[in-house]
LOVEXMAR-576712 format. One record per atom (N, C-alpha, C, O, CB): residue in three letters; x, y, z. Coordinates in steps of 0.02 Angstrom, whole numbers, plus 50000, padded with zeros to 5 digits. Glycine has a CB too. Layout:
# LOVEXMAR-576712
ALAXYZ...
# end
This chain:
# LOVEXMAR-576712
UNK538254974350380UNK537644971550351UNK537804964950316UNK538334964150285UNK537324976550302UNK537334960350322UNK537434953750292UNK536854951850247UNK536304954650253UNK537524948450347UNK536974947150203UNK536464944850157UNK536154938250181UNK536464934350217UNK536754943950086UNK535524937150159UNK535184930850171UNK534984928050103UNK534664931450063UNK534564931750218UNK535184921750091UNK534974918350030UNK534294915350044UNK534244910450081UNK535494912950007UNK533764918150015UNK533084916150031UNK532854909849996UNK532294907550007UNK532614921750015UNK533284907049952UNK533084901049915UNK533704897649889UNK533994899749839UNK532594902749857UNK533914892349923UNK534524888749904UNK534434881349918UNK534274879449974UNK535144891549941UNK534524877149867UNK534464869949876UNK535134867049899UNK535454863149864UNK534224866449809UNK535344869249958UNK536004867549983UNK536064860350004UNK536614857850017UNK536184872150040UNK535504856950009UNK535504849850027UNK535614845349967UNK535704839349976UNK534854848050061UNK535614848049907UNK535674843849847UNK536374840749843UNK536854843249872UNK535544848049784UNK536414835149807UNK537044831549801UNK537594835649769UNK538184834149777UNK536934825249762UNK537404840849732UNK537914845049700UNK538384848149751UNK538944850149733UNK537574850649660UNK538174848549814UNK538594851449867UNK538864846249915UNK539184847949965UNK538204856649906UNK538744839849900UNK538934834549948UNK539694834549962UNK539894833250019UNK538724827849921UNK540094835849912UNK540814835149920UNK541144840949955UNK541674840249986UNK541134834249853UNK540834846949952UNK541174852849979UNK540704857750014UNK540824863750014UNK541544856449923UNK540164855150043UNK539654859550072UNK539944864250125UNK539804870250124UNK539094855350103UNK540344861650170UNK540614865850224UNK541114871050197UNK541134876650222UNK540964861450276UNK541504869150147UNK541954874050117UNK541574879650083UNK541764885550088UNK542424870650067UNK541034877850048UNK540614882950016UNK540314887550069UNK540304893650060UNK540044879749974UNK540084884750124UNK539784888850177UNK540294893550207UNK540124899250223UNK539484884350231UNK540904891350215UNK541424895750241UNK541554901550193UNK541674907250215UNK542074891850254UNK541524900250128UNK541604905650080UNK540994910350082UNK541074916350072UNK541694902850009UNK540404907550095UNK539804911850104UNK539914916650162UNK539784922650156UNK539174907550115UNK540134913950218UNK540244918150277UNK540754923650261UNK540674929350282UNK540494913850336UNK541284921850224UNK541794926750205UNK541504932150160UNK541754937750158UNK542374923350170UNK540964930450123UNK540634935250079UNK540034938650112UNK539604941450077UNK540404931750015UNK540004938350179UNK539474941650217UNK538784938850204UNK538284942550206UNK539484949050201UNK538734932350192UNK538094928950187UNK538004925150252UNK538374920450267UNK538054924150124UNK537514927050291UNK537454924450359UNK536934918950366UNK536964914950413UNK537294929950406UNK536454918650319UNK535914913750326UNK535674911550257UNK535774914950207UNK535324916650366UNK535354905650256UNK535024903350195UNK534414899150212UNK534374896250267UNK535514899350150UNK533954898950166UNK533344895050174UNK533334889550122UNK533394890850062UNK532704899650169UNK533244883350145UNK533244877550101UNK532524875150092UNK532214873050141UNK533694871850129UNK532244875450032UNK531544873450021UNK531464865850023UNK531934862150010UNK531294876149955UNK530854863750039UNK530674856750031UNK530464855449960UNK530184859749927UNK530114854850080UNK530594849349936UNK530404847649868UNK529994841149864UNK529604840249818UNK531014846949824UNK530084836649914UNK529724830249913UNK529694827549984UNK530114829150026UNK530064825149865UNK529194823449997UNK529124820650065UNK529734816850088UNK529954817850144UNK528514816150067UNK530034812350047UNK530624808750071UNK531214813250088UNK531654811250127UNK530844803750019UNK531234819250061UNK531794823750072UNK531754827350139UNK532264829450165UNK531834828850016UNK531154828050167UNK531074832550225UNK531504830650285UNK531814834950316UNK530354832450246UNK531544824250300UNK531914822150359UNK532654824050353UNK532944826850399UNK531844814550371UNK532954822350296UNK533664823950286UNK533774831450282UNK534294833950305UNK533924820650223UNK533294835050254UNK533354842350249UNK533444845350319UNK533894849350330UNK532734845250214UNK533004843450365UNK533034846450431UNK533604843650474UNK533844847050519UNK532384845450467UNK533814837650459UNK534424835150492UNK535014839450473UNK535444840850515UNK534554827750473UNK535034841650410UNK535564846150387UNK535474853150415UNK535954856050441UNK535584846450311UNK534874855750410UNK534734862550434UNK534934863450507UNK535204868650527UNK533994864250426UNK534814858350547UNK534934858950618UNK535674858650637UNK535844859050696UNK534574853450654UNK536114857850587UNK536824857750602UNK537134864750602UNK537704865550624UNK537184853350552UNK536774869750576UNK537054876450571UNK536544881550595UNK535954881250575UNK537264878050499UNK536744886250638UNK536264891250664UNK535994895950611UNK535464898950621UNK536584895150718UNK536334896750555UNK536104901350504UNK535674898150449UNK535494901450401UNK536684904650472UNK535524891750457UNK535144888250405UNK534424887050428UNK534304885550487UNK535474881650387UNK533964887750381UNK533244886550395UNK532964882350338UNK533264881750285UNK532854893350401UNK532374879350351UNK532074875050301UNK531344876550290UNK531034880350328UNK532164867850320UNK531064873450239UNK530354873950224UNK530104866950207UNK530494862550189UNK530214878950166UNK529454865950212UNK529144859450199UNK528674860150140UNK528184863950143UNK528774856750262UNK528804856450087UNK528364856850029UNK528514851549978UNK529004847849983UNK528414863549998UNK528084851249927UNK528174846749870UNK528194851049806UNK527694854149788UNK527604841349866UNK528754851049774UNK528894854849713UNK528494851649655UNK528414845549654UNK529654854949697UNK528254855649607UNK527884852649551UNK528254847049515UNK527944842249492UNK527724857949501UNK528914847549510UNK529304842549474UNK529274835749509UNK529404830649477UNK530024844749467UNK529114835649573UNK529114829449612UNK528404826849625UNK528304822149663UNK529474830449678UNK527904829949594UNK527214827749606UNK527104820649579UNK526724816849609UNK526724832649572UNK527434818849525UNK527334812249498UNK527544806749547UNK527294801049543UNK527734811549434UNK527994808349594UNK528214803449643UNK527764803449705UNK527844799249749UNK528934804949663UNK527284807949708UNK526854808549766UNK526374802649769UNK525984801549723UNK526464815249765UNK526394798949824UNK525994792749830UNK525374793749872UNK525034788849889UNK526414787249859UNK525204799949889UNK524624801249931UNK524174806549899UNK524394810149854UNK524834803450002UNK523564806949921UNK523084811749895UNK523224818649924UNK523554819249976UNK522364809549911UNK522974824049891UNK523104830849916UNK522904831949989UNK523264835250026UNK522734835749873UNK522334829150010UNK522124830150080UNK522624826950128UNK522764829550181UNK521424827150091UNK522894821250108UNK523404817950149UNK524054821950148UNK524414822150198UNK523534810750125UNK524214825050092UNK524804829250088UNK524744835150136UNK525224836850171UNK524914831750016UNK524164838250137UNK524064843850184UNK524214841650255UNK524564845150292UNK523344846550180UNK523964835850275UNK524084833350343UNK524824831750353UNK525104833050406UNK523654827150357UNK525144829050301UNK525854827350306UNK526284833550317UNK526744833550357UNK526084823650244UNK526114838950280UNK526474845250289UNK526384847850360UNK526864849850393UNK526234850550238UNK525754847850383UNK525614850350450UNK525954846250504UNK526204849050553UNK524854850450462UNK525974839750495UNK526294835350545UNK527044836350546UNK527344836450600UNK526134828050531UNK527354837150488UNK528084838250486UNK528264844950518UNK528744845350555UNK528344838050414UNK527874850150503UNK528014856650533UNK527924856250609UNK528324859050646UNK527554862050503UNK527404852850632UNK527294852150704UNK527884848550736UNK528094850350792UNK526644848350718UNK528154843550702UNK528734839950729UNK529334844450734UNK529704844350783UNK528904833850684UNK529434848650683UNK530004853250684UNK529914858650738UNK530394860650770UNK530104856550616UNK529304860850747UNK529174865950798UNK529284863150868UNK529454866850914UNK528454868450792UNK529184856650876UNK529294853550942UNK530034852550956UNK530234851151012UNK528924846950946UNK530444853250904UNK531164852250911UNK531534858850906UNK531424863450945UNK531424847450859UNK531974859250856UNK532384865350848UNK531994871150818UNK532214876850822UNK532974863950803UNK531404869750790UNK530964874850762UNK531304879050709UNK531324885250714UNK530704879250818UNK531574875750658UNK531934879250605UNK531534879250540UNK531814880950487UNK532614876050593UNK530904877550543UNK530474877650483UNK530144884550479UNK529794886550525UNK529944872050485UNK530254888050422UNK530014894950417UNK529504896050362UNK529254901650354UNK530604899450405UNK529334890750324UNK528864891750268UNK528594885050244UNK528844879750261UNK529214895550210UNK528064885650203UNK527824879950165UNK528054880850093UNK527964886250064UNK527034879250169UNK528344875750064UNK528584876149995UNK529254872749988UNK529564871050038UNK528624883349973UNK529474871849931UNK529304875349869UNK528714871849836UNK528734865749825UNK529914875649822UNK528204875549822UNK527604872649790UNK527354877649738UNK527524883549740UNK527054871049843UNK526934875149693UNK526674879849643UNK526464876349579UNK526244870549580UNK527184885049627UNK526534879849523UNK526294877449458UNK526834878449405UNK527204883449406UNK525644881049438UNK526884873549360UNK527394873749308UNK527084871149243UNK526924865249237UNK528024869549328UNK527004875649194UNK526704873749131UNK527194870249084UNK526994868249029UNK526424879849097UNK527814869449105UNK528314866249062UNK528404858849076UNK528824855649045UNK528974869749070UNK528004856049122UNK528074848949138UNK527454845149116UNK526944848049100UNK528204848049214UNK527514838549117UNK526974834349091UNK526414833249141UNK525854831349121UNK527254827749069UNK526534834249205UNK526014833249255UNK525414837749239UNK525504843849234UNK526274834649326UNK524814834949232UNK524234839049214UNK524124844849262UNK524234844149322UNK523604834649212UNK523914850549235UNK523824856549276UNK523314855449331UNK523384858249386UNK523624862449233UNK522794851449318UNK522294850449370UNK522584846549430UNK522384847649487UNK521684846649342UNK523054842049415UNK523394838449469UNK523844843249508UNK523854843249569UNK523814832549441UNK524224847349472UNK524654852349504UNK524234857149548UNK524434858849603UNK525054856349452UNK523664859249522UNK523244863949559UNK523004860849625UNK522984864249676UNK522644866049517UNK522814854549624UNK522584851249684UNK523134850749737UNK523014851849796UNK522314844249668UNK523734849049715UNK524304848549760UNK524504855349787UNK524664856049846UNK524904845149725UNK524514860349744UNK524674867149765UNK524164869749815UNK524354872449867UNK524694871949703UNK523524868849801UNK523004871149846UNK523044867849915UNK522924871149966UNK522314869949816UNK523204861449916UNK523274857949980UNK523824861050022UNK523764861650083UNK523414850449969UNK524374863049990UNK524924866050027UNK524774873150048UNK524994875350101UNK525564865949984UNK524394876750008UNK524174883450029UNK523714882950090UNK523744887050135UNK523814887049971UNK523294877850091UNK522854876650148UNK523264875150211UNK523114877650265UNK522364870950133UNK523784871050203UNK524224869550259UNK524564875850285UNK524624876950345UNK524744864350239UNK524794880050238UNK525114886350258UNK524644890750299UNK524844893850348UNK525364890150197UNK524014890950277UNK523514894750315UNK523444892050385UNK523454895850433UNK522834894650278UNK523364885550391UNK523264882450456UNK523874883250501UNK523804883850562UNK523104875050447UNK524474883250471UNK525094883850510UNK525314890950521UNK525774892250560UNK525644880050474UNK524974895650487UNK525164902850490UNK525894903850469UNK526284907050503UNK525064905550562UNK526044900950410UNK526714901550381UNK526674904550312UNK526164903750277UNK527064894650379UNK527194908150291UNK527214910550221UNK527344904850173UNK527524899350193UNK527764916050213UNK527254906150108UNK527304901050056UNK527864902950007UNK527924908749986UNK526634900250019UNK528274898049989UNK528774898849937UNK528474896049873UNK528364889949867UNK529464895349955UNK528344900349824UNK527974898349764UNK528414897749703UNK528804902249687UNK527414903449751UNK528354892049671UNK528674890649606UNK528164892049552UNK527614889349553UNK528944883149601UNK528334896349504UNK527864897949450UNK528244898449384UNK528664902849376UNK527474904449465UNK528074894049337UNK528384894249271UNK527824894349219UNK527444889549212UNK528854888149259UNK527784899849183UNK527274900849131UNK526564899449156UNK526154896549121UNK527434896349071UNK526434901549218UNK525784900049247UNK525554905649294UNK525194904449343UNK525804893449285UNK525764911849279UNK525594917349325UNK524844918249333UNK524614919349389UNK525894923849299UNK524464917849279UNK523744918949286UNK523424913749331UNK522984915449371UNK523414918949217UNK523634907449324UNK523354902149366UNK523564903049439UNK523154902249484UNK523574895349340UNK524194904649450UNK524434905649519UNK524064911449552UNK523844910949609UNK525194906849521UNK524004916949516UNK523664922849544UNK522934921149560UNK522674923249611UNK523704928849495UNK522614917449516UNK521914915649528UNK521844911549593UNK521394912749633UNK521634911649468UNK522284906649602UNK522254902549663UNK522414906649725UNK522094905849777UNK522744896549657UNK522904910949720UNK523084915049778UNK522514919849796UNK522394921249855UNK523724919049764UNK522164922449746UNK521584926749760UNK521034922849794UNK520684925549837UNK521324929949696UNK520944916549776UNK520434912449806UNK520604910749878UNK520164910849922UNK520334906049766UNK521244909049891UNK521424906349956UNK521724911550003UNK521704910650064UNK521914900749946UNK522004916949975UNK522264922550015UNK522684920350075UNK522484921450132UNK521684926750039UNK523274917450063UNK523704915450119UNK523864921450164UNK524144926450141UNK524354912350094UNK523684920950227UNK523724926850271UNK524424929150285UNK524534935050300UNK523384925350335UNK524924924650281UNK525614926650293UNK525994928250229UNK526594929450230UNK525974921150332UNK525634928150172UNK525954929850109UNK526484924750090UNK526414918750103UNK526264936750113UNK527004927250059UNK527544922750037UNK527984926149986UNK528014932249983UNK527264916350009UNK528324922049946UNK528774924649895UNK528664920849830UNK528574914749831UNK529524924149917UNK528674924449775UNK528664921349709UNK529394920249689UNK529744924949670UNK528274925849655UNK529604914049696UNK530304912249684UNK530504913549611UNK530114912149565UNK530424904849702UNK531114916149602UNK531394917249535UNK530904921149490UNK530764919049434UNK531584910549502UNK530664926549516UNK530154930349479UNK530414932649411UNK530964935449406UNK529904936349520UNK530004931549360UNK530134934449294UNK529454936149265UNK529044931649252UNK530554929649247UNK529324942349255UNK528674944449230UNK528634951949223UNK529124955449234UNK528124941949275UNK528054954249204UNK527954961349191UNK527834965149257UNK527744962249310UNK527364962349143UNK527824971749250UNK527674975949308UNK526954974849332UNK526814975049392UNK527774983449292UNK526514973649284UNK525804972449302UNK525734966049343UNK525354965949392UNK525364972049238UNK526084960749324UNK526054954549361UNK526374955449430UNK526124952949480UNK526404948849322UNK526934959049432UNK527264960449496UNK526784964049544UNK526764962449603UNK527894964649485UNK526404968849518UNK525934972549560UNK525374968049585UNK525144968849641UNK525644978549522UNK525154963449542UNK524634958649564UNK524884954749625UNK524524954049674UNK524454953849506UNK525494952149621UNK525764948449677UNK525854952849739UNK525704950649795UNK526444945349658UNK526084958849730UNK526184963349787UNK525524964849821UNK525494965149883UNK526514969849764UNK524994965749782UNK524334966949813UNK524084960949853UNK523684961749899UNK523834968749759UNK524324955049835UNK524144949049871UNK524594947649931UNK524514942549965UNK524154943049824UNK525064952149943UNK525504951450001UNK526114947149988UNK526424944650035UNK525124948450057UNK526304946449924UNK526874942349907UNK527474946549886UNK527404951749854UNK526694937549851UNK528064944149906UNK528684947149885UNK528944943449823UNK528674938249803UNK529204947049942UNK529464946249793UNK529744943449731UNK530474941449743UNK530874945349769UNK529704948649673UNK530644935249723UNK531324932849730UNK531754935149671UNK531554934449613UNK531344925349735UNK532334937849687UNK532794940549636UNK533424936349635UNK533774935849685UNK532964948149650UNK533564933249577UNK534144928949572UNK534564930349511UNK534544935849483UNK533944921749572UNK534934925349489UNK535424926049436UNK535144928149369UNK535524930449326UNK535784919849427UNK534494927449359UNK534194929449295UNK534354936649278UNK534454938349219UNK533444928449297UNK534384940949329UNK534484948049314UNK535194949649291UNK535334955249270UNK534334952249375UNK535654944749296UNK536334945949271UNK536384945249195UNK536904946649166UNK536814941249304UNK535824943049164UNK535824942149091UNK535514948349058UNK534934949749068UNK535424935749071UNK535904952049018UNK535624957948984UNK535014956548943UNK534584960848935UNK536154961048941UNK534954950448915UNK534374948848873UNK533734948248913UNK533184948348884UNK534504942448835UNK533784947648979UNK533184947149021UNK532914954149036UNK532814955949094UNK533344943349088UNK532784957948983UNK532634965048990UNK531974966249027UNK531924970949067UNK532604968448922UNK531464962049014UNK530824963049047UNK530884962149123UNK530644966249162UNK530294958249020UNK531224956849143UNK531314955549214UNK531744960849246UNK531594963149302UNK531624948649225UNK532274962849212UNK532724968049239UNK532344974649248UNK532424978049298UNK533334969049193UNK531944976549198UNK531564982749202UNK531054982449259UNK530974987349296UNK531204984149136UNK530724976749266UNK530224976049320UNK530544976649388UNK530304980449430UNK529854969449314UNK531094973049399UNK531404972949465UNK531784979449479UNK531964980849537UNK531884967049470UNK531904983449428UNK532194990049439UNK531674995049463UNK531835000249492UNK532524992649375UNK531024993449450UNK530494998249466UNK530064996249526UNK529755000549557UNK530054999149406UNK530034989849543UNK529634987549600UNK529944990349664UNK530554990649670UNK529604979749603UNK529544992449713UNK529824994849776UNK530314989749807UNK530174983749808UNK529264996249826UNK530874992249830UNK531384987949859UNK531114984049919UNK531374978649935UNK531994992049880UNK530604986649951UNK530304983350009UNK529954976849990UNK529734973150034UNK529814988050042UNK529884975449925UNK529544969449903UNK530014964149875UNK529784959249846UNK529034971149851UNK530664964949882UNK531144960449850UNK531564956549901UNK531744959049954UNK531594964449805UNK531714950349882UNK532174946049919UNK532734943749873UNK532624943049813UNK531794939949949UNK533324942749900UNK533884939949862UNK533864932349866UNK533704929649919UNK534554942749887UNK534044928949812UNK534074921649813UNK534574919249762UNK534714922649712UNK533384918649799UNK534844913349775UNK535314910349726UNK534984904849685UNK535144904149626UNK535924907549763UNK534534901049714UNK534244894949684UNK534794889949669UNK534704885449627UNK533854896649620UNK535374890549701UNK535924885849691UNK535704878749709UNK535324877749756UNK536544887949734UNK535944873949670UNK536474874349618UNK536234876449549UNK536614876349501UNK536804867649612UNK535594878349543UNK535314880549479UNK535384888149471UNK535664891549515UNK534584878449472UNK535134890749416UNK535124897849399UNK535824900949398UNK535944905949432UNK534694901549448UNK536284898049359UNK536964901049355UNK536934908049325UNK536484909649286UNK537424896549313UNK537424912049343UNK537444918949320UNK537714919349248UNK538004914649222UNK537884923149367UNK537604925149218UNK537844926449150UNK538594925149146UNK538974927349190UNK537674933649127UNK538794921649094UNK539504920049086UNK539714913649120UNK540274911349112UNK539914925549112UNK539234910549158UNK539404904449194UNK538894898849179UNK538794894349219UNK539424905749269UNK538584899249121UNK538104894049101UNK538434887249102UNK539014886449081UNK537814895649031UNK538064882249127UNK538324875549131UNK538724874049193UNK538904868349205UNK538734874149072UNK538864879149234UNK539234878249296UNK538764877549355UNK538174879549351UNK539724884049307UNK539014874849409UNK538624874549471UNK538554881549500UNK539054884949512UNK538944869749522UNK537944883649512UNK537844889949547UNK537964888749622UNK537944882949645UNK537124892949535UNK538094894049659UNK538254893349730UNK537994899349768UNK537984904849741UNK539004892449741UNK537784898349831UNK537574904149871UNK538124909249882UNK537984915049897UNK537314901849938UNK538734907149875UNK539294911849885UNK539304917349833UNK539634922549842UNK539964908149884UNK538934916349777UNK538914921349724UNK538344926349733UNK538234930649690UNK538844917949657UNK537984925949788UNK537424930449799UNK537604937849795UNK537204941849772UNK537104929049865UNK538204939949817UNK538384947049811UNK538324949649740UNK538174955549731UNK539084948049835UNK538434945449689UNK538384947749620UNK537664949449603UNK537534954049563UNK538644942449572UNK537184945949632UNK536474947549622UNK536324954349653UNK535984958549623UNK536014942049651UNK536554955349715UNK536444961649749UNK536754967449710UNK536454972749703UNK536734961449820UNK537354966449685UNK537694971749648UNK537334973349583UNK537274979149564UNK538424969749633UNK537104968149548UNK536734969349486UNK536084972949499UNK535904977549462UNK536594962749450UNK535724970949551UNK535094974349568UNK535224981649586UNK534834985949566UNK534744970749626UNK535754982949622UNK535914989949640UNK536074994049578UNK535864999749572UNK536514990049689UNK536434991049532UNK536604994649470UNK535974996149429UNK535895001749404UNK537094990449427UNK535534991249424UNK534914992249386UNK534484997649416UNK534135001249380UNK534514985749382UNK534504998249482UNK534075003149516UNK534435009849527UNK534115014749546UNK533855000349584UNK535085010049514UNK535465016149522UNK535555018249595UNK535545024149611UNK535135021749486UNK535635013149638UNK535725014649710UNK536335010949735UNK536625006749700UNK535085012549751UNK536535012449797UNK537115009249827UNK536945002049845UNK536395000649868UNK537345013149889UNK537424997449836UNK537294990449850UNK537134989249923UNK536754984649939UNK537894986249829UNK537404993349968UNK537254992450039UNK536524993750054UNK536234990850100UNK537694996950081UNK536214998050015UNK535494999250024UNK535094993150004UNK534614991350037UNK535275005349982UNK535304989849949UNK534984983649928UNK535054978349981UNK534574974949998UNK535274981249861UNK535664977550007UNK535794972250056UNK535394973450120UNK535094968850147UNK536544972050072UNK535394979550143UNK535044981050206UNK534294979950200UNK533994976950245UNK535174988250226UNK533994982250145UNK533264981750139UNK533044974550126UNK532554972150154UNK533014986350084UNK533414970950082UNK533214964050068UNK533314959650129UNK532924954950139UNK533614961350009UNK533814960950169UNK533894957150232UNK533304958350277UNK533024953750306UNK534554959050268UNK533114964750284UNK532534966450325UNK531894963050299UNK531494960450338UNK532434974150326UNK531814963050234UNK531224959950203UNK531194952450218UNK530674949750236UNK531224961050127UNK531774949150211UNK531804941950221UNK531664940150293UNK531294935450308UNK532484939150200UNK531954943850339UNK531844942650410UNK531104943550428UNK530824939650466UNK532274947250453UNK530794948650399UNK530084950050415UNK529644944550387UNK529194942050422UNK529874956850387UNK529754942650323UNK529324937650292UNK529354930950327UNK528844927850341UNK529504936850219UNK529964928650342UNK530054922050370UNK530124921950446UNK530254916750476UNK530664918850340UNK530034927750477UNK530054928250550UNK530704925450578UNK530704921550626UNK529464924550581UNK531264927550548UNK531914925050569UNK532164928650632UNK532704927250656UNK532424925850513
# end
């Protein structure tokens, strides 16, 4: 059994010097695939140029909330841009598996109404493309849930780096969304998130690194890496009181089903 990193920014400059060496260590740690999210329009071309160099790598097309300030087009034009880029990838190697990373972030200065317009445009593109959505949500669960209830993406998606209550987790599950599980659960102080992810059905969870971000407990300030994904699986298994191979098998199945790998 092998793991899939469902959210890894492996195209970032943090991996420029040793990307292939890191990937070889991933393979040695039974990590067979990873998904690289889109964050901005200028990034998409290079993202897929990289993705197409390895059979186990996949990409997504989206604009992350942090990069909205750099967006030089209106939401309707963004929807068309997402659809056109996905169509281009489908005509080629067809390694695009989702729309995103997109969503809402209450910790940034970009006004929420602007974020909502950009998020909604990408949800509309996902509907038209029949693709799942990779959702970024920081201190904005109520707003994200409201938009998802309005738009009801038919292919669902994943709430990246989920941290929230059991009630919020159930709201997302009812909307057809899975929950991304990453390094946050390695911190004992993250008791609410750990308790929630210990109780949510395993069929609703995906493993992710969010590398180079989201370092594990004891490694704050260091570069995170997809090669450390086994520690997330092991922690999740411990929290749930089950064998780690059960976690690996089910989360791999979940990831393949969601992203049609």
